[in-house]
C-alpha positions as a printed Julia matrix, in Angstrom:
198×3 Matrix{Float64}:
  41.3   -43.28   -4.61
  42.73  -39.87   -3.68
  44.32  -39.48   -7.13
  40.94  -40.35   -8.64
  39.21  -37.64   -6.55
  41.87  -35.08   -7.45
  41.39  -35.82  -11.15
  37.66  -35.19  -10.92
  38.01  -32.02   -8.86
  40.28  -30.62  -11.59
  37.88  -31.8   -14.28
  34.93  -30.02  -12.57
  36.65  -26.73  -11.47
  40.0   -26.59  -13.23
  43.37  -26.33  -11.47
  42.19  -23.3    -9.47
  38.65  -23.78   -8.13
  38.75  -20.32   -6.54
  38.58  -18.77  -10.01
  35.76  -21.03  -11.19
  32.35  -19.46  -11.71
  30.81  -22.9   -11.23
  32.19  -23.49   -7.73
  29.78  -22.22   -5.07
  30.69  -20.03   -2.12
  29.77  -20.61    1.51
  26.55  -18.92    2.64
  28.25  -16.38    4.95
  31.52  -15.49    6.66
  30.62  -17.18    9.94
  30.14  -20.56    8.28
  33.27  -20.03    6.18
  35.25  -19.49    9.39
  33.6   -22.55   10.98
  34.63  -24.73    8.05
  38.17  -23.33    8.04
  38.53  -24.36   11.69
  37.55  -27.94   10.8
  40.47  -28.38    8.4
  43.49  -30.04    9.98
  46.29  -28.88    7.66
  48.44  -31.86    8.69
  45.83  -34.19    7.14
  45.1   -32.25    3.93
  45.92  -34.2     0.78
  43.92  -32.0    -1.6
  42.82  -28.38   -1.13
  42.81  -26.83    2.33
  42.84  -23.23    1.06
  40.32  -20.68    2.29
  39.39  -17.02    1.9
  36.99  -15.8     4.58
  36.26  -12.48    2.86
  35.28  -14.22   -0.37
  33.49  -17.03    1.54
  35.7   -19.58   -0.21
  36.73  -23.02    1.01
  38.64  -25.1    -1.53
  37.42  -28.62   -2.29
  39.34  -30.37    0.46
  40.15  -34.01    1.2
  41.52  -35.05    4.57
  43.24  -38.42    4.97
  44.12  -40.45    8.08
  41.12  -38.95    9.88
  40.08  -40.42   13.23
  36.71  -40.31   14.99
  38.07  -37.95   17.65
  39.07  -35.31   15.09
  37.16  -32.01   15.04
  35.9   -32.67   11.49
  33.97  -35.71   12.79
  32.24  -33.92   15.66
  29.3   -32.54   13.69
  27.71  -32.3    10.26
  30.05  -30.48    7.87
  27.86  -28.69    5.29
  30.85  -27.71    3.19
  33.31  -28.96    0.52
  35.41  -31.04    2.93
  35.65  -34.82    2.65
  37.25  -36.69    5.57
  38.49  -40.2     4.78
  38.37  -42.92    7.45
  39.41  -46.53    6.88
  37.74  -49.64    8.31
  38.71  -53.29    8.45
  35.14  -54.47    7.84
  31.67  -53.24    6.98
  30.39  -54.4    10.37
  33.01  -52.28   12.13
  31.96  -49.23   10.09
  28.26  -49.78   10.84
  28.91  -50.21   14.57
  31.03  -47.06   14.68
  28.51  -44.98   12.75
  25.68  -46.19   14.97
  27.62  -45.2    18.09
  27.37  -41.55   17.01
  24.36  -39.2    16.7
  22.2   -40.06   13.69
  23.3   -38.25   10.53
  21.06  -36.05    8.4
  22.08  -37.89    5.22
  24.02  -40.93    4.07
  25.57  -41.38    0.64
  26.74  -44.85   -0.28
  28.8   -45.75   -3.32
  28.79  -49.44   -4.14
  27.89  -51.97   -6.82
  27.42  -54.66   -4.2
  23.71  -55.24   -3.52
  24.45  -56.98   -0.2
  26.45  -53.99    1.04
  23.67  -51.66   -0.09
  21.0   -53.7     1.72
  23.05  -53.99    4.92
  23.8   -50.27    5.12
  20.19  -49.23    4.44
  18.79  -51.71    6.98
  21.32  -51.2     9.78
  22.0   -47.45    9.85
  19.43  -44.79   10.76
  19.7   -41.48    8.89
  17.42  -38.76    7.55
  17.66  -39.49    3.82
  20.24  -40.53    1.29
  21.35  -41.85   -2.08
  23.08  -44.89   -3.47
  25.79  -44.0    -5.99
  25.01  -40.28   -5.9
  24.77  -37.32   -3.52
  22.16  -34.62   -2.97
  20.04  -35.71   -5.95
  17.31  -36.92   -3.61
  16.74  -33.32   -2.47
  15.37  -32.43   -5.9
  12.71  -35.14   -5.91
   9.41  -33.76   -4.5
   8.12  -37.3    -3.98
  10.87  -38.22   -1.53
  10.36  -36.81    1.98
  13.56  -35.34    3.39
  14.35  -34.52    6.98
  16.46  -35.46    9.93
  16.13  -38.1    12.58
  17.27  -37.88   16.19
  19.88  -35.17   16.73
  19.83  -34.14   13.07
  16.22  -32.97   13.27
  12.6   -34.02   13.29
   9.9   -34.05   10.67
  10.35  -34.0     6.92
   9.43  -31.87    3.95
   8.73  -32.06    0.18
   5.28  -32.3    -1.31
   2.6   -33.68    1.01
   5.18  -34.17    3.79
   5.75  -30.39    3.96
   2.05  -29.84    4.52
   1.93  -32.53    7.22
   5.07  -31.26    8.98
   3.84  -27.69    9.19
   0.27  -28.6    10.09
  -1.06  -29.7    13.45
  -3.08  -32.89   13.33
  -5.66  -32.34   16.06
  -6.82  -35.56   17.67
 -10.25  -35.83   19.26
 -11.94  -38.8    20.91
 -15.72  -38.63   21.25
 -17.65  -41.11   23.38
 -21.33  -41.66   23.75
 -23.24  -40.57   26.83
 -25.67  -43.46   26.46
 -23.25  -46.02   27.81
 -21.26  -45.52   30.95
 -19.17  -47.98   32.89
 -17.65  -47.55   36.29
 -14.6   -49.66   35.42
 -12.39  -46.59   34.86
 -13.38  -44.93   38.11
 -12.19  -45.77   41.62
 -12.33  -47.68   43.83
 -10.24  -50.26   41.95
 -10.98  -53.73   43.26
  -9.34  -56.9    41.95
 -12.09  -57.49   39.38
 -11.65  -54.03   37.88
  -7.87  -54.31   37.81
  -8.05  -57.68   36.01
 -10.39  -56.22   33.4
  -8.18  -53.14   32.92
  -5.05  -55.27   32.52
  -6.82  -57.47   29.98
  -7.94  -54.4    28.03
  -4.43  -52.83   28.02
  -2.81  -55.99   26.62
């Protein structure tokens, strides 16, 4: 798998991605430094190079990564791919679900059962099957986080709803009034309230 990834990195950016005009730079120096600190050089199998001044982090693959490693502590937002191995899909799902919910999930599989199980058993903001990031370009797919990765979503109508306040108002008539909601609360009132709340 690692040889396969290396082949495609070279196909996309050549043997020196730093010189490629097609390879993006990190948004600023602070995030470049943050990403550099996430790279454990002892686990680098591809890449690992960085240039803070030029906001460059090489396409990097880390192998033999464990859940306690710094790279697994938060969302990465950079060209670093940590590789973890699992004995079973159930083990992977349980481990992922024991962590804060991710902003996105990208699954590569031809197995429909694996696809269904992952989608149904893991909570995440948005994702793709057999691709990455492409869902961000579709205005009909709402995108946003869940849990620790954020709240709300945007794109199309969802952007309007997220950045609008839906004001709720309940209006009741003055022609009908019941004392059931007012004290004192005797047994009859409490029974009626409990029945209503079921």
